[in-house]
Biopython code that builds the backbone (N, CA, C, O; Angstrom):
import numpy as np
from Bio.PDB.StructureBuilder import StructureBuilder

atoms = [
    (1, "MET", "N", (47.342, -33.564, 164.771)),
    (1, "MET", "CA", (46.710, -33.037, 163.505)),
    (1, "MET", "C", (45.500, -32.514, 163.984)),
    (1, "MET", "O", (44.984, -33.034, 164.974)),
    (2, "PRO", "N", (44.859, -31.352, 163.300)),
    (2, "PRO", "CA", (43.452, -31.024, 163.396)),
    (2, "PRO", "C", (42.505, -31.998, 163.216)),
    (2, "PRO", "O", (42.605, -32.853, 162.337)),
    (3, "LYS", "N", (41.365, -31.908, 164.183)),
    (3, "LYS", "CA", (40.305, -32.816, 163.492)),
    (3, "LYS", "C", (39.221, -31.738, 163.262)),
    (3, "LYS", "O", (39.186, -30.596, 163.721)),
    (4, "TYR", "N", (38.243, -32.435, 162.352)),
    (4, "TYR", "CA", (37.323, -31.615, 161.820)),
    (4, "TYR", "C", (35.744, -32.381, 161.660)),
    (4, "TYR", "O", (35.534, -33.503, 161.199)),
    (5, "LEU", "N", (34.996, -31.658, 162.054)),
    (5, "LEU", "CA", (33.617, -32.662, 161.824)),
    (5, "LEU", "C", (32.826, -31.970, 160.694)),
    (5, "LEU", "O", (32.601, -30.760, 160.721)),
    (6, "VAL", "N", (32.367, -32.868, 159.593)),
    (6, "VAL", "CA", (31.742, -32.157, 158.390)),
    (6, "VAL", "C", (30.114, -32.807, 158.596)),
    (6, "VAL", "O", (29.883, -33.972, 158.921)),
    (7, "GLN", "N", (29.274, -31.949, 158.373)),
    (7, "GLN", "CA", (28.095, -32.210, 158.328)),
    (7, "GLN", "C", (27.640, -32.256, 156.803)),
    (7, "GLN", "O", (27.501, -31.145, 156.290)),
    (8, "ALA", "N", (27.409, -33.265, 156.065)),
    (8, "ALA", "CA", (27.019, -32.997, 154.995)),
    (8, "ALA", "C", (25.656, -33.696, 154.252)),
    (8, "ALA", "O", (25.228, -34.791, 154.617)),
    (9, "ASN", "N", (25.077, -32.952, 153.226)),
    (9, "ASN", "CA", (23.893, -33.247, 152.631)),
    (9, "ASN", "C", (23.964, -33.280, 151.308)),
    (9, "ASN", "O", (24.336, -32.304, 150.657)),
    (10, "TYR", "N", (23.568, -34.557, 150.710)),
    (10, "TYR", "CA", (23.387, -34.932, 149.339)),
    (10, "TYR", "C", (22.247, -34.067, 148.939)),
    (10, "TYR", "O", (21.197, -33.931, 149.567)),
    (11, "VAL", "N", (22.626, -33.410, 147.645)),
    (11, "VAL", "CA", (21.561, -32.512, 146.792)),
    (11, "VAL", "C", (21.636, -33.023, 145.298)),
    (11, "VAL", "O", (22.685, -33.288, 144.711)),
    (12, "GLY", "N", (20.238, -33.130, 144.724)),
    (12, "GLY", "CA", (20.331, -33.084, 143.254)),
    (12, "GLY", "C", (20.938, -34.319, 142.823)),
    (12, "GLY", "O", (20.540, -35.373, 143.319)),
    (13, "GLU", "N", (21.871, -34.315, 141.943)),
    (13, "GLU", "CA", (22.379, -35.514, 141.443)),
    (13, "GLU", "C", (23.331, -36.221, 142.440)),
    (13, "GLU", "O", (23.820, -37.306, 142.126)),
    (14, "GLY", "N", (23.606, -35.650, 143.614)),
    (14, "GLY", "CA", (24.314, -36.210, 144.519)),
    (14, "GLY", "C", (23.657, -37.598, 145.188)),
    (14, "GLY", "O", (24.171, -38.687, 145.442)),
    (15, "VAL", "N", (22.253, -37.068, 145.368)),
    (15, "VAL", "CA", (21.335, -38.069, 145.906)),
    (15, "VAL", "C", (21.255, -39.353, 144.971)),
    (15, "VAL", "O", (21.388, -40.470, 145.472)),
    (16, "LYS", "N", (21.049, -39.195, 143.678)),
    (16, "LYS", "CA", (21.069, -40.119, 142.802)),
    (16, "LYS", "C", (22.353, -40.845, 142.772)),
    (16, "LYS", "O", (22.237, -42.070, 142.759)),
    (17, "GLY", "N", (23.450, -40.409, 142.758)),
    (17, "GLY", "CA", (24.500, -40.963, 142.982)),
    (17, "GLY", "C", (24.680, -41.819, 144.077)),
    (17, "GLY", "O", (25.109, -42.962, 143.918)),
    (18, "LEU", "N", (24.381, -41.350, 145.204)),
    (18, "LEU", "CA", (24.087, -42.143, 146.525)),
    (18, "LEU", "C", (23.596, -43.372, 146.273)),
    (18, "LEU", "O", (24.174, -44.430, 146.525)),
    (19, "LEU", "N", (22.325, -43.217, 145.683)),
    (19, "LEU", "CA", (21.246, -44.384, 145.427)),
    (19, "LEU", "C", (22.068, -45.416, 144.483)),
    (19, "LEU", "O", (22.006, -46.619, 144.737)),
    (20, "LYS", "N", (22.758, -44.988, 143.506)),
    (20, "LYS", "CA", (23.351, -45.726, 142.531)),
    (20, "LYS", "C", (24.685, -46.503, 143.058)),
    (20, "LYS", "O", (24.916, -47.686, 142.809)),
    (21, "GLU", "N", (25.428, -45.744, 143.739)),
    (21, "GLU", "CA", (26.677, -46.341, 144.262)),
    (21, "GLU", "C", (26.549, -46.906, 145.606)),
    (21, "GLU", "O", (27.341, -47.832, 145.783)),
    (22, "GLY", "N", (25.820, -46.647, 146.580)),
    (22, "GLY", "CA", (25.821, -47.044, 147.907)),
    (22, "GLY", "C", (26.445, -46.249, 148.723)),
    (22, "GLY", "O", (27.188, -45.382, 148.261)),
    (23, "GLY", "N", (26.271, -46.385, 150.018)),
    (23, "GLY", "CA", (26.891, -45.543, 151.056)),
    (23, "GLY", "C", (28.484, -45.931, 151.399)),
    (23, "GLY", "O", (29.306, -45.107, 151.799)),
    (24, "THR", "N", (28.754, -47.346, 151.164)),
    (24, "THR", "CA", (30.254, -47.832, 151.318)),
    (24, "THR", "C", (31.206, -47.087, 150.226)),
    (24, "THR", "O", (32.347, -46.662, 150.406)),
    (25, "SER", "N", (30.482, -47.054, 149.144)),
    (25, "SER", "CA", (31.180, -46.226, 147.822)),
    (25, "SER", "C", (31.520, -44.970, 148.308)),
    (25, "SER", "O", (32.712, -44.663, 148.315)),
    (26, "ARG", "N", (30.646, -44.154, 148.733)),
    (26, "ARG", "CA", (30.904, -42.676, 149.238)),
    (26, "ARG", "C", (31.807, -42.656, 150.313)),
    (26, "ARG", "O", (32.640, -41.752, 150.377)),
    (27, "ARG", "N", (31.749, -43.573, 151.199)),
    (27, "ARG", "CA", (32.758, -43.500, 152.378)),
    (27, "ARG", "C", (34.085, -43.549, 151.610)),
    (27, "ARG", "O", (34.803, -42.551, 151.554)),
    (28, "ALA", "N", (34.410, -44.694, 151.026)),
    (28, "ALA", "CA", (35.497, -44.703, 150.077)),
    (28, "ALA", "C", (36.190, -43.592, 149.238)),
    (28, "ALA", "O", (37.375, -43.420, 148.951)),
    (29, "ALA", "N", (35.067, -42.901, 148.942)),
    (29, "ALA", "CA", (35.536, -41.750, 148.087)),
    (29, "ALA", "C", (35.971, -40.555, 149.050)),
    (29, "ALA", "O", (36.793, -39.695, 148.733)),
    (30, "ALA", "N", (35.226, -40.632, 150.411)),
    (30, "ALA", "CA", (35.448, -39.306, 151.153)),
    (30, "ALA", "C", (36.969, -39.642, 151.763)),
    (30, "ALA", "O", (37.766, -38.734, 152.000)),
    (31, "GLU", "N", (37.323, -41.261, 152.022)),
    (31, "GLU", "CA", (38.611, -41.448, 152.575)),
    (31, "GLU", "C", (39.754, -41.349, 151.515)),
    (31, "GLU", "O", (40.917, -41.018, 151.747)),
    (32, "LYS", "N", (39.275, -41.658, 150.447)),
    (32, "LYS", "CA", (40.265, -41.228, 149.198)),
    (32, "LYS", "C", (40.703, -39.657, 149.275)),
    (32, "LYS", "O", (41.849, -39.252, 149.470)),
    (33, "LEU", "N", (39.614, -38.918, 149.093)),
    (33, "LEU", "CA", (39.908, -37.210, 149.338)),
    (33, "LEU", "C", (40.639, -36.989, 150.448)),
    (33, "LEU", "O", (41.729, -36.420, 150.402)),
    (34, "VAL", "N", (40.092, -37.426, 151.548)),
    (34, "VAL", "CA", (40.947, -36.980, 152.806)),
    (34, "VAL", "C", (42.496, -37.355, 152.863)),
    (34, "VAL", "O", (43.299, -36.547, 153.331)),
    (35, "LYS", "N", (42.877, -38.525, 152.403)),
    (35, "LYS", "CA", (44.096, -39.175, 152.136)),
    (35, "LYS", "C", (44.947, -38.250, 151.291)),
    (35, "LYS", "O", (46.036, -37.767, 151.603)),
    (36, "SER", "N", (44.260, -38.085, 150.161)),
    (36, "SER", "CA", (44.957, -37.317, 149.286)),
    (36, "SER", "C", (45.406, -35.902, 149.628)),
    (36, "SER", "O", (46.184, -35.278, 148.906)),
    (37, "LEU", "N", (44.828, -35.362, 150.885)),
    (37, "LEU", "CA", (45.319, -34.003, 151.394)),
    (37, "LEU", "C", (46.429, -34.467, 152.569)),
    (37, "LEU", "O", (47.011, -33.528, 153.113)),
    (38, "GLY", "N", (46.750, -35.717, 152.979)),
    (38, "GLY", "CA", (47.733, -36.075, 153.961)),
    (38, "GLY", "C", (46.826, -36.306, 155.178)),
    (38, "GLY", "O", (47.471, -36.348, 156.226)),
    (39, "GLY", "N", (45.678, -36.444, 155.299)),
    (39, "GLY", "CA", (44.707, -36.713, 156.268)),
    (39, "GLY", "C", (44.058, -38.071, 156.591)),
    (39, "GLY", "O", (44.215, -38.889, 155.685)),
    (40, "ALA", "N", (43.512, -38.420, 157.433)),
    (40, "ALA", "CA", (42.924, -39.833, 157.801)),
    (40, "ALA", "C", (41.586, -39.417, 157.973)),
    (40, "ALA", "O", (41.332, -38.257, 158.295)),
    (41, "LEU", "N", (40.480, -40.484, 157.737)),
    (41, "LEU", "CA", (39.249, -40.337, 157.769)),
    (41, "LEU", "C", (39.234, -41.126, 158.982)),
    (41, "LEU", "O", (39.708, -42.262, 158.999)),
    (42, "GLU", "N", (38.588, -40.450, 160.240)),
    (42, "GLU", "CA", (38.260, -41.217, 161.447)),
    (42, "GLU", "C", (36.955, -41.919, 161.618)),
    (42, "GLU", "O", (36.823, -43.041, 162.109)),
    (43, "ALA", "N", (35.983, -41.136, 161.156)),
    (43, "ALA", "CA", (34.452, -41.644, 161.230)),
    (43, "ALA", "C", (33.759, -41.107, 160.142)),
    (43, "ALA", "O", (33.947, -40.003, 159.629)),
    (44, "PHE", "N", (32.850, -42.058, 159.785)),
    (44, "PHE", "CA", (31.688, -41.532, 158.749)),
    (44, "PHE", "C", (30.342, -42.338, 158.887)),
    (44, "PHE", "O", (30.257, -43.535, 158.609)),
    (45, "TYR", "N", (29.412, -41.650, 159.294)),
    (45, "TYR", "CA", (28.260, -42.110, 159.571)),
    (45, "TYR", "C", (27.017, -41.493, 158.903)),
    (45, "TYR", "O", (26.961, -40.265, 158.836)),
    (46, "TYR", "N", (26.036, -42.225, 158.413)),
    (46, "TYR", "CA", (24.730, -41.505, 157.721)),
    (46, "TYR", "C", (23.733, -41.489, 158.873)),
    (46, "TYR", "O", (23.811, -42.198, 159.876)),
    (47, "ALA", "N", (22.897, -40.696, 158.635)),
    (47, "ALA", "CA", (21.800, -40.250, 159.892)),
    (47, "ALA", "C", (20.346, -40.041, 159.155)),
    (47, "ALA", "O", (20.237, -39.957, 157.932)),
    (48, "PHE", "N", (19.287, -39.970, 160.041)),
    (48, "PHE", "CA", (18.267, -39.514, 159.485)),
    (48, "PHE", "C", (18.030, -38.052, 159.969)),
    (48, "PHE", "O", (18.740, -37.750, 160.929)),
    (49, "GLY", "N", (17.272, -37.172, 159.562)),
    (49, "GLY", "CA", (17.204, -35.793, 160.048)),
    (49, "GLY", "C", (17.581, -34.670, 159.092)),
    (49, "GLY", "O", (17.388, -34.777, 157.881)),
    (50, "GLU", "N", (18.044, -33.746, 159.572)),
    (50, "GLU", "CA", (18.577, -32.659, 158.792)),
    (50, "GLU", "C", (19.951, -32.807, 158.145)),
    (50, "GLU", "O", (20.280, -32.171, 157.143)),
    (51, "THR", "N", (20.754, -33.709, 158.792)),
    (51, "THR", "CA", (22.100, -33.984, 157.922)),
    (51, "THR", "C", (22.160, -35.383, 157.468)),
    (51, "THR", "O", (21.790, -36.310, 158.188)),
    (52, "ASP", "N", (22.609, -35.536, 156.316)),
    (52, "ASP", "CA", (22.688, -36.893, 155.866)),
    (52, "ASP", "C", (23.939, -37.601, 156.320)),
    (52, "ASP", "O", (23.860, -38.809, 156.539)),
    (53, "ALA", "N", (24.930, -37.057, 156.462)),
    (53, "ALA", "CA", (26.024, -37.662, 157.119)),
    (53, "ALA", "C", (26.983, -36.882, 157.868)),
    (53, "ALA", "O", (27.111, -35.664, 157.742)),
    (54, "TYR", "N", (27.626, -37.581, 158.617)),
    (54, "TYR", "CA", (28.666, -36.987, 159.785)),
    (54, "TYR", "C", (29.769, -37.553, 159.596)),
    (54, "TYR", "O", (29.853, -38.766, 159.787)),
    (55, "ILE", "N", (30.968, -36.743, 159.139)),
    (55, "ILE", "CA", (32.059, -37.353, 159.048)),
    (55, "ILE", "C", (33.253, -36.646, 160.044)),
    (55, "ILE", "O", (33.233, -35.448, 160.329)),
    (56, "ILE", "N", (34.053, -37.375, 160.410)),
    (56, "ILE", "CA", (35.245, -36.750, 161.253)),
    (56, "ILE", "C", (36.436, -37.147, 160.753)),
    (56, "ILE", "O", (36.756, -38.333, 160.683)),
    (57, "ALA", "N", (37.387, -35.894, 160.263)),
    (57, "ALA", "CA", (38.488, -36.194, 159.495)),
    (57, "ALA", "C", (39.510, -35.544, 160.296)),
    (57, "ALA", "O", (39.262, -34.570, 161.007)),
    (58, "GLU", "N", (40.759, -36.122, 160.177)),
    (58, "GLU", "CA", (42.106, -35.201, 160.656)),
    (58, "GLU", "C", (42.841, -35.006, 159.338)),
    (58, "GLU", "O", (43.032, -35.825, 158.439)),
    (59, "LEU", "N", (43.243, -33.609, 159.440)),
    (59, "LEU", "CA", (43.898, -33.127, 158.197)),
    (59, "LEU", "C", (45.001, -32.018, 158.924)),
    (59, "LEU", "O", (44.925, -31.432, 160.004)),
    (60, "PRO", "N", (46.009, -31.993, 157.903)),
    (60, "PRO", "CA", (47.106, -31.331, 158.520)),
    (60, "PRO", "C", (46.757, -29.827, 158.847)),
    (60, "PRO", "O", (47.431, -29.372, 159.770)),
    (61, "ASP", "N", (45.960, -29.073, 158.354)),
    (61, "ASP", "CA", (45.807, -27.881, 158.569)),
    (61, "ASP", "C", (44.602, -27.210, 158.173)),
    (61, "ASP", "O", (43.898, -27.919, 157.453)),
    (62, "ASN", "N", (44.132, -26.043, 158.419)),
    (62, "ASN", "CA", (42.904, -25.512, 157.918)),
    (62, "ASN", "C", (42.879, -25.192, 156.445)),
    (62, "ASN", "O", (41.822, -25.066, 155.826)),
    (63, "ALA", "N", (44.074, -25.064, 155.899)),
    (63, "ALA", "CA", (44.112, -24.831, 154.513)),
    (63, "ALA", "C", (43.677, -26.114, 153.768)),
    (63, "ALA", "O", (42.992, -26.099, 152.745)),
    (64, "SER", "N", (44.146, -27.237, 154.387)),
    (64, "SER", "CA", (43.853, -28.573, 153.678)),
    (64, "SER", "C", (42.308, -28.860, 153.713)),
    (64, "SER", "O", (41.658, -29.333, 152.781)),
    (65, "MET", "N", (41.762, -28.440, 155.125)),
    (65, "MET", "CA", (40.221, -28.571, 155.232)),
    (65, "MET", "C", (39.456, -27.716, 154.030)),
    (65, "MET", "O", (38.675, -28.170, 153.194)),
    (66, "ALA", "N", (39.896, -26.388, 154.184)),
    (66, "ALA", "CA", (39.530, -25.605, 153.141)),
    (66, "ALA", "C", (39.167, -25.997, 151.849)),
    (66, "ALA", "O", (38.075, -25.739, 151.344)),
    (67, "SER", "N", (40.354, -26.815, 151.139)),
    (67, "SER", "CA", (40.692, -27.349, 149.844)),
    (67, "SER", "C", (39.698, -28.382, 149.855)),
    (67, "SER", "O", (38.984, -28.422, 148.853)),
    (68, "LEU", "N", (39.466, -29.304, 150.838)),
    (68, "LEU", "CA", (38.508, -30.351, 151.052)),
    (68, "LEU", "C", (37.176, -29.521, 150.686)),
    (68, "LEU", "O", (36.583, -29.807, 149.646)),
    (69, "ALA", "N", (36.832, -28.784, 151.292)),
    (69, "ALA", "CA", (35.355, -28.175, 151.434)),
    (69, "ALA", "C", (35.066, -27.623, 150.143)),
    (69, "ALA", "O", (34.108, -28.006, 149.472)),
    (70, "LEU", "N", (35.941, -26.653, 149.747)),
    (70, "LEU", "CA", (35.822, -26.072, 148.335)),
    (70, "LEU", "C", (35.716, -27.172, 147.171)),
    (70, "LEU", "O", (34.816, -27.033, 146.342)),
    (71, "THR", "N", (36.464, -28.095, 147.088)),
    (71, "THR", "CA", (36.457, -29.277, 146.247)),
    (71, "THR", "C", (35.041, -29.947, 146.261)),
    (71, "THR", "O", (34.448, -30.182, 145.209)),
    (72, "VAL", "N", (34.557, -30.223, 147.404)),
    (72, "VAL", "CA", (33.083, -30.749, 147.630)),
    (72, "VAL", "C", (32.194, -30.111, 147.214)),
    (72, "VAL", "O", (31.413, -30.605, 146.401)),
    (73, "SER", "N", (32.075, -28.927, 147.627)),
    (73, "SER", "CA", (31.159, -27.555, 147.341)),
    (73, "SER", "C", (30.941, -27.552, 145.713)),
    (73, "SER", "O", (29.883, -27.688, 145.099)),
    (74, "ALA", "N", (32.243, -27.359, 145.216)),
    (74, "ALA", "CA", (32.098, -27.121, 143.727)),
    (74, "ALA", "C", (31.358, -28.324, 142.919)),
    (74, "ALA", "O", (30.882, -28.161, 141.795)),
    (75, "SER", "N", (31.332, -29.249, 143.456)),
    (75, "SER", "CA", (30.713, -30.485, 142.721)),
    (75, "SER", "C", (29.220, -30.141, 142.469)),
    (75, "SER", "O", (28.730, -30.472, 141.389)),
    (76, "GLY", "N", (28.525, -29.547, 143.322)),
    (76, "GLY", "CA", (27.284, -29.327, 143.203)),
    (76, "GLY", "C", (26.398, -30.428, 143.813)),
    (76, "GLY", "O", (25.181, -30.299, 143.938)),
    (77, "ALA", "N", (26.978, -31.342, 144.123)),
    (77, "ALA", "CA", (26.264, -32.455, 144.706)),
    (77, "ALA", "C", (26.252, -32.722, 146.099)),
    (77, "ALA", "O", (25.773, -33.755, 146.566)),
    (78, "VAL", "N", (26.726, -31.890, 146.725)),
    (78, "VAL", "CA", (26.999, -32.100, 148.356)),
    (78, "VAL", "C", (27.083, -30.507, 148.793)),
    (78, "VAL", "O", (27.711, -29.600, 148.246)),
    (79, "THR", "N", (26.304, -30.478, 149.873)),
    (79, "THR", "CA", (26.479, -29.379, 150.636)),
    (79, "THR", "C", (27.388, -29.827, 152.004)),
    (79, "THR", "O", (27.577, -31.018, 152.254)),
    (80, "ALA", "N", (27.833, -28.933, 152.706)),
    (80, "ALA", "CA", (28.724, -29.209, 153.997)),
    (80, "ALA", "C", (28.805, -28.174, 154.871)),
    (80, "ALA", "O", (28.846, -27.041, 154.392)),
    (81, "LYS", "N", (28.834, -28.306, 155.964)),
    (81, "LYS", "CA", (29.162, -27.389, 157.140)),
    (81, "LYS", "C", (30.428, -27.982, 157.958)),
    (81, "LYS", "O", (30.407, -29.173, 158.267)),
    (82, "THR", "N", (31.366, -27.286, 158.258)),
    (82, "THR", "CA", (32.559, -27.806, 158.815)),
    (82, "THR", "C", (32.539, -27.219, 160.349)),
    (82, "THR", "O", (32.108, -26.085, 160.554)),
    (83, "THR", "N", (33.001, -28.001, 161.357)),
    (83, "THR", "CA", (33.292, -27.508, 162.378)),
    (83, "THR", "C", (34.573, -27.785, 162.970)),
    (83, "THR", "O", (34.779, -28.998, 162.986)),
    (84, "VAL", "N", (35.578, -27.059, 163.497)),
    (84, "VAL", "CA", (36.725, -27.452, 164.041)),
    (84, "VAL", "C", (36.720, -28.122, 165.384)),
    (84, "VAL", "O", (36.191, -27.519, 166.318)),
    (85, "LEU", "N", (37.230, -29.259, 165.575)),
    (85, "LEU", "CA", (37.032, -29.973, 166.789)),
    (85, "LEU", "C", (38.244, -29.575, 167.854)),
    (85, "LEU", "O", (39.358, -29.386, 167.366)),
    (86, "MET", "N", (38.108, -29.470, 168.986)),
    (86, "MET", "CA", (39.256, -29.255, 169.830)),
    (86, "MET", "C", (39.140, -30.314, 171.034)),
    (86, "MET", "O", (38.048, -30.697, 171.455)),
    (87, "THR", "N", (40.263, -30.710, 171.499)),
    (87, "THR", "CA", (40.448, -31.797, 172.341)),
    (87, "THR", "C", (40.325, -30.905, 173.758)),
    (87, "THR", "O", (40.271, -29.676, 173.713)),
    (88, "PRO", "N", (40.286, -31.644, 175.009)),
    (88, "PRO", "CA", (40.135, -30.818, 176.320)),
    (88, "PRO", "C", (41.497, -30.173, 176.580)),
    (88, "PRO", "O", (41.618, -29.087, 177.146)),
    (89, "GLU", "N", (42.225, -30.703, 176.256)),
    (89, "GLU", "CA", (43.891, -30.173, 176.640)),
    (89, "GLU", "C", (43.940, -28.846, 175.701)),
    (89, "GLU", "O", (44.502, -27.842, 176.136)),
    (90, "GLU", "N", (43.427, -28.849, 174.586)),
    (90, "GLU", "CA", (43.389, -27.349, 173.778)),
    (90, "GLU", "C", (42.415, -26.297, 174.604)),
    (90, "GLU", "O", (42.706, -25.103, 174.689)),
    (91, "VAL", "N", (41.294, -26.834, 175.170)),
    (91, "VAL", "CA", (40.475, -25.920, 175.979)),
    (91, "VAL", "C", (41.316, -25.572, 177.279)),
    (91, "VAL", "O", (41.362, -24.400, 177.655)),
    (92, "ASP", "N", (41.859, -26.387, 177.843)),
    (92, "ASP", "CA", (42.713, -25.993, 178.962)),
    (92, "ASP", "C", (43.599, -24.868, 178.597)),
    (92, "ASP", "O", (43.680, -23.826, 179.249)),
    (93, "GLU", "N", (44.290, -25.148, 177.467)),
    (93, "GLU", "CA", (45.443, -24.236, 177.163)),
    (93, "GLU", "C", (44.593, -22.791, 176.779)),
    (93, "GLU", "O", (44.998, -21.761, 177.317)),
    (94, "ALA", "N", (43.708, -22.734, 176.082)),
    (94, "ALA", "CA", (42.793, -21.738, 175.934)),
    (94, "ALA", "C", (42.486, -20.765, 177.146)),
    (94, "ALA", "O", (42.653, -19.547, 177.210)),
    (95, "ALA", "N", (41.969, -21.685, 178.126)),
    (95, "ALA", "CA", (41.401, -20.940, 179.505)),
    (95, "ALA", "C", (42.646, -20.256, 180.270)),
    (95, "ALA", "O", (42.522, -19.371, 181.116)),
    (96, "LYS", "N", (43.938, -20.845, 179.807)),
    (96, "LYS", "CA", (44.875, -20.239, 180.621)),
    (96, "LYS", "C", (45.467, -18.780, 180.032)),
    (96, "LYS", "O", (46.145, -17.998, 180.698)),
    (97, "LYS", "N", (45.099, -18.610, 178.775)),
    (97, "LYS", "CA", (45.277, -17.283, 178.185)),
    (97, "LYS", "C", (44.622, -16.220, 178.698)),
    (97, "LYS", "O", (43.541, -16.336, 179.275)),
    (98, "ALA", "N", (45.268, -15.038, 178.513)),
    (98, "ALA", "CA", (44.539, -13.878, 179.482)),
    (98, "ALA", "C", (44.765, -12.537, 178.239)),
    (98, "ALA", "O", (45.713, -11.773, 178.059)),
    (99, "PRO", "N", (43.467, -12.676, 177.545)),
    (99, "PRO", "CA", (43.754, -11.673, 176.299)),
    (99, "PRO", "C", (43.103, -10.452, 176.895)),
    (99, "PRO", "O", (42.497, -10.478, 177.966)),
    (100, "SER", "N", (43.264, -9.356, 176.127)),
    (100, "SER", "CA", (42.884, -7.973, 176.568)),
    (100, "SER", "C", (41.597, -7.956, 175.781)),
    (100, "SER", "O", (41.602, -8.193, 174.573)),
    (101, "TYR", "N", (40.389, -7.651, 176.514)),
    (101, "TYR", "CA", (39.089, -7.362, 175.753)),
    (101, "TYR", "C", (38.310, -6.374, 176.517)),
    (101, "TYR", "O", (38.325, -6.329, 177.747)),
    (102, "ARG", "N", (37.613, -5.565, 175.747)),
    (102, "ARG", "CA", (36.686, -4.601, 176.600)),
    (102, "ARG", "C", (35.376, -4.828, 175.662)),
    (102, "ARG", "O", (35.382, -4.635, 174.447)),
    (103, "PRO", "N", (34.191, -5.293, 176.455)),
    (103, "PRO", "CA", (32.798, -5.557, 175.928)),
    (103, "PRO", "C", (32.409, -4.357, 175.275)),
    (103, "PRO", "O", (32.918, -3.292, 175.626)),
    (104, "PRO", "N", (31.501, -4.408, 174.294)),
    (104, "PRO", "CA", (30.868, -3.118, 173.757)),
    (104, "PRO", "C", (29.962, -2.336, 174.744)),
    (104, "PRO", "O", (29.127, -2.918, 175.437)),
    (105, "GLY", "N", (30.130, -1.196, 174.775)),
    (105, "GLY", "CA", (29.564, -0.229, 175.615)),
    (105, "GLY", "C", (30.217, 0.116, 176.895)),
    (105, "GLY", "O", (29.790, 1.051, 177.573)),
    (106, "GLN", "N", (31.303, -0.644, 177.282)),
    (106, "GLN", "CA", (31.691, -0.559, 178.637)),
    (106, "GLN", "C", (33.088, 0.254, 178.447)),
    (106, "GLN", "O", (33.772, 0.544, 179.428)),
]
sb = StructureBuilder()
sb.init_structure("model")
sb.init_model(0)
sb.init_chain("A")
sb.init_seg("    ")
for serial, (resi, resn, name, xyz) in enumerate(atoms, 1):
    if name == "N":
        sb.init_residue(resn, " ", resi, " ")
    sb.init_atom(name, np.array(xyz, "f"), 0.0, 1.0, " ", f" {name:<3s}", serial, name[0])
structure = sb.get_structure()
């Protein structure tokens, strides 16, 4: 199952909700959301700096991840950036492929 890194930031009412409900409550909500799409929450960490939370989740496919991201973004309480994660074996597989490509201007 594909893995995704989500970098989330609480905004507006989301910050107020986090203060009211606490961090473990938000992790539980994230886990429920991921499970509702057939996935599993692997990690959920809060952090200092530009990003409030780092989440690693397994989901069945990109459409499931897109559904999750759209749902969270539509709340207006959280902004999120998603990165598809790859295993070393997937990189090995990619390196073995021989695509045909011409760089611009050549």
